[in-house]
C-alpha positions as CSV (number, residue, x, y, z in Angstrom):
1,M,-15.4,-39.3,-44.7
2,S,-13.5,-41.8,-47.0
3,N,-13.7,-41.1,-50.7
4,R,-12.6,-44.9,-51.9
5,R,-14.8,-46.2,-54.8
6,R,-16.1,-49.7,-54.0
7,V,-15.8,-52.2,-56.6
8,I,-16.1,-55.6,-57.9
9,L,-13.6,-57.0,-60.5
10,I,-14.6,-59.8,-62.9
11,T,-11.9,-61.6,-64.9
12,D,-13.9,-61.8,-68.5
13,G,-14.1,-59.3,-70.8
14,D,-15.5,-60.6,-73.9
15,E,-18.7,-59.4,-75.6
16,Y,-20.8,-61.7,-73.9
17,A,-19.4,-60.5,-70.7
18,K,-20.0,-56.8,-71.6
19,R,-23.6,-57.5,-72.4
20,A,-24.3,-59.3,-69.1
21,V,-22.2,-57.0,-66.9
22,A,-23.8,-54.0,-68.2
23,L,-27.3,-55.6,-67.7
24,V,-26.4,-56.6,-64.2
25,A,-24.9,-53.1,-63.4
26,N,-28.0,-51.3,-64.3
27,E,-30.4,-53.8,-62.6
28,I,-28.5,-53.7,-59.4
29,G,-28.2,-49.5,-59.4
30,G,-24.6,-49.6,-60.0
31,R,-22.0,-48.7,-63.0
32,C,-20.2,-50.7,-65.5
33,I,-16.9,-49.6,-66.9
34,S,-18.0,-50.8,-70.4
35,S,-14.5,-49.8,-72.1
36,S,-12.8,-52.1,-69.7
37,Q,-14.0,-55.1,-72.2
38,G,-11.6,-56.4,-74.5
39,N,-10.3,-59.9,-75.4
40,P,-7.9,-59.3,-74.1
41,S,-8.0,-56.2,-71.9
42,T,-6.6,-53.2,-73.6
43,L,-6.7,-50.5,-71.1
44,T,-4.1,-49.8,-68.1
45,G,-4.8,-49.9,-64.6
46,E,-4.0,-46.4,-64.4
47,K,-6.6,-45.6,-67.0
48,I,-9.2,-48.1,-65.5
49,V,-8.7,-46.3,-62.1
50,Q,-9.3,-42.9,-63.5
51,L,-12.6,-44.1,-65.4
52,I,-13.8,-45.7,-62.1
53,K,-13.3,-42.3,-60.1
54,K,-15.3,-40.6,-62.9
55,T,-18.4,-42.7,-62.3
56,P,-21.2,-41.0,-60.4
57,H,-21.8,-43.8,-57.8
58,D,-20.9,-47.2,-56.5
59,P,-20.7,-50.3,-56.8
60,V,-18.7,-50.2,-60.1
61,L,-18.1,-53.4,-62.0
62,V,-15.0,-53.6,-63.8
63,M,-13.9,-56.3,-66.3
64,F,-10.4,-57.9,-67.0
65,D,-9.4,-60.5,-69.9
66,D,-6.2,-62.0,-70.7
67,S,-7.5,-63.9,-73.5
68,G,-5.5,-67.0,-73.0
69,I,-2.1,-65.3,-72.3
70,V,0.2,-67.6,-70.4
71,G,1.2,-66.2,-66.8
72,E,0.4,-62.4,-66.1
73,G,-1.0,-60.8,-69.3
74,A,-2.5,-57.3,-69.9
75,G,-5.9,-58.3,-68.0
76,E,-4.1,-59.4,-64.7
77,N,-1.8,-56.7,-64.8
78,A,-4.4,-54.1,-64.7
79,L,-6.4,-56.1,-62.3
80,K,-3.5,-56.1,-59.6
81,F,-2.7,-52.4,-60.3
82,V,-6.8,-51.7,-59.6
83,A,-7.2,-53.9,-56.6
84,G,-3.9,-52.4,-55.1
85,H,-4.8,-48.7,-55.7
86,E,-5.3,-46.7,-52.5
87,D,-8.3,-45.1,-53.7
88,I,-10.1,-48.6,-54.8
89,D,-12.1,-51.0,-52.2
90,V,-12.5,-54.0,-53.7
91,L,-15.8,-55.8,-52.5
92,G,-15.1,-59.0,-54.1
93,I,-13.8,-60.7,-57.6
94,I,-16.1,-62.6,-59.8
95,A,-13.4,-65.4,-61.2
96,V,-14.8,-66.7,-64.4
97,A,-13.9,-70.4,-65.4
98,A,-12.5,-71.0,-68.8
99,K,-11.2,-73.9,-70.8
100,S,-7.4,-72.8,-70.4
101,R,-5.2,-74.4,-72.5
102,H,-2.4,-73.6,-69.7
103,E,-4.7,-74.8,-66.9
104,E,-4.1,-71.7,-64.7
105,W,-6.4,-72.0,-61.6
106,T,-7.1,-69.9,-58.5
107,R,-9.0,-70.9,-55.0
108,V,-12.8,-69.4,-54.7
109,D,-14.5,-69.1,-51.7
110,V,-17.8,-70.2,-53.0
111,S,-18.9,-70.8,-56.6
112,I,-22.2,-70.6,-58.6
113,D,-23.5,-73.3,-60.7
114,R,-25.4,-72.7,-63.8
115,D,-28.6,-73.5,-61.9
116,G,-28.0,-70.7,-59.5
117,N,-27.1,-73.0,-56.8
118,L,-24.2,-72.2,-54.4
119,T,-21.5,-75.1,-54.2
120,P,-18.2,-75.2,-52.4
121,Y,-16.8,-76.9,-55.6
122,G,-15.2,-75.0,-58.4
123,V,-17.3,-74.8,-61.7
124,D,-16.3,-75.3,-65.3
125,K,-16.9,-72.6,-68.1
126,Y,-20.4,-74.1,-68.4
127,G,-21.1,-73.6,-64.8
128,I,-21.2,-77.5,-64.1
129,P,-19.8,-78.3,-60.5
130,E,-16.1,-79.8,-60.8
131,L,-14.8,-82.4,-58.7
132,E,-12.3,-80.1,-56.5
133,I,-13.6,-78.0,-53.5
134,G,-12.5,-74.4,-53.7
135,R,-10.8,-74.0,-57.1
136,I,-11.5,-72.9,-60.8
137,N,-9.4,-73.3,-63.8
138,G,-9.6,-69.8,-66.1
139,D,-7.0,-67.7,-68.0
140,T,-7.5,-64.5,-66.2
141,V,-6.9,-66.1,-62.6
142,Y,-3.3,-66.5,-62.1
143,C,-2.7,-63.5,-59.8
144,L,-5.9,-63.9,-57.6
145,D,-4.5,-65.8,-54.9
146,E,-1.8,-62.8,-54.4
147,L,-5.0,-60.5,-53.6
148,E,-6.4,-59.5,-50.4
149,V,-9.9,-59.4,-51.0
150,P,-13.3,-60.3,-48.8
151,I,-14.3,-62.8,-51.3
152,I,-13.9,-64.7,-54.7
153,V,-17.0,-66.2,-56.5
154,G,-16.6,-68.6,-59.2
155,I,-18.8,-68.9,-62.1
156,G,-18.8,-70.5,-65.7
157,D,-18.5,-68.3,-68.7
158,I,-20.5,-64.8,-68.4
159,G,-23.4,-64.3,-70.6
160,K,-22.9,-68.5,-71.7
161,M,-23.3,-71.1,-69.4
162,A,-25.4,-73.0,-72.4
163,R,-27.6,-70.2,-72.2
164,H,-28.2,-70.3,-68.2
165,D,-26.6,-66.8,-68.2
166,S,-27.9,-65.3,-71.5
167,Y,-28.2,-61.6,-71.2
168,K,-31.8,-62.3,-72.8
169,K,-32.8,-64.2,-69.8
170,G,-31.2,-61.3,-67.5
171,S,-27.7,-63.1,-66.9
172,P,-29.0,-64.4,-63.6
173,I,-25.9,-66.1,-62.8
174,T,-23.8,-63.3,-62.9
175,K,-26.6,-61.2,-61.1
176,K,-26.7,-63.7,-58.2
177,A,-22.7,-63.5,-58.0
178,V,-22.8,-59.7,-57.8
179,E,-25.7,-59.9,-55.0
180,L,-23.6,-62.2,-53.1
181,I,-20.6,-59.9,-53.2
182,L,-23.0,-57.0,-52.2
183,E,-24.4,-58.8,-49.3
184,R,-21.4,-60.1,-47.8
185,S,-19.8,-56.9,-48.0
186,G,-22.6,-55.0,-46.3
187,F,-23.0,-52.8,-49.5
188,H,-26.4,-51.7,-49.8
189,V,-27.3,-50.1,-53.4
190,K,-30.2,-47.5,-53.4
191,K,-32.7,-48.5,-56.4
């Protein structure tokens, strides 16, 4: 029997993201590493893995944020460590769009716009589809193309998107992204 923990990695960590991700984790019967929140991330990959292993059950939702740092910042370094750890099974990544000053981008397998529609196009931070297929701009996405993960889902700014993803509304876009990853992975949460 494998002791690998099943996680979803999320490339946003501000206060809005924390509220939205914690709410969604609770609704789907998963866990959120709330202390992974930070803008930028402050926890190391090693510490995050320790926290993941302490959670009582899967799936575990973990946040990473570079706060606009060029290239690989603390959030991406931690994300790469967690994604490559032998005890971690990454079910998927939610790549969050941002108005990055440095135009870092990544490929995505699918995006979800702010109305909850699946689209092959990337989306901007407001959740509005862009012109390019399979690509989004963000500030914590620089390393995602290097990772071997089953699916990368692009969405707008978590907990925001002109209030379309407000936690007061249940963060429906974030929830849909998490549910899509769980569905594609074959993981079934016991509620």
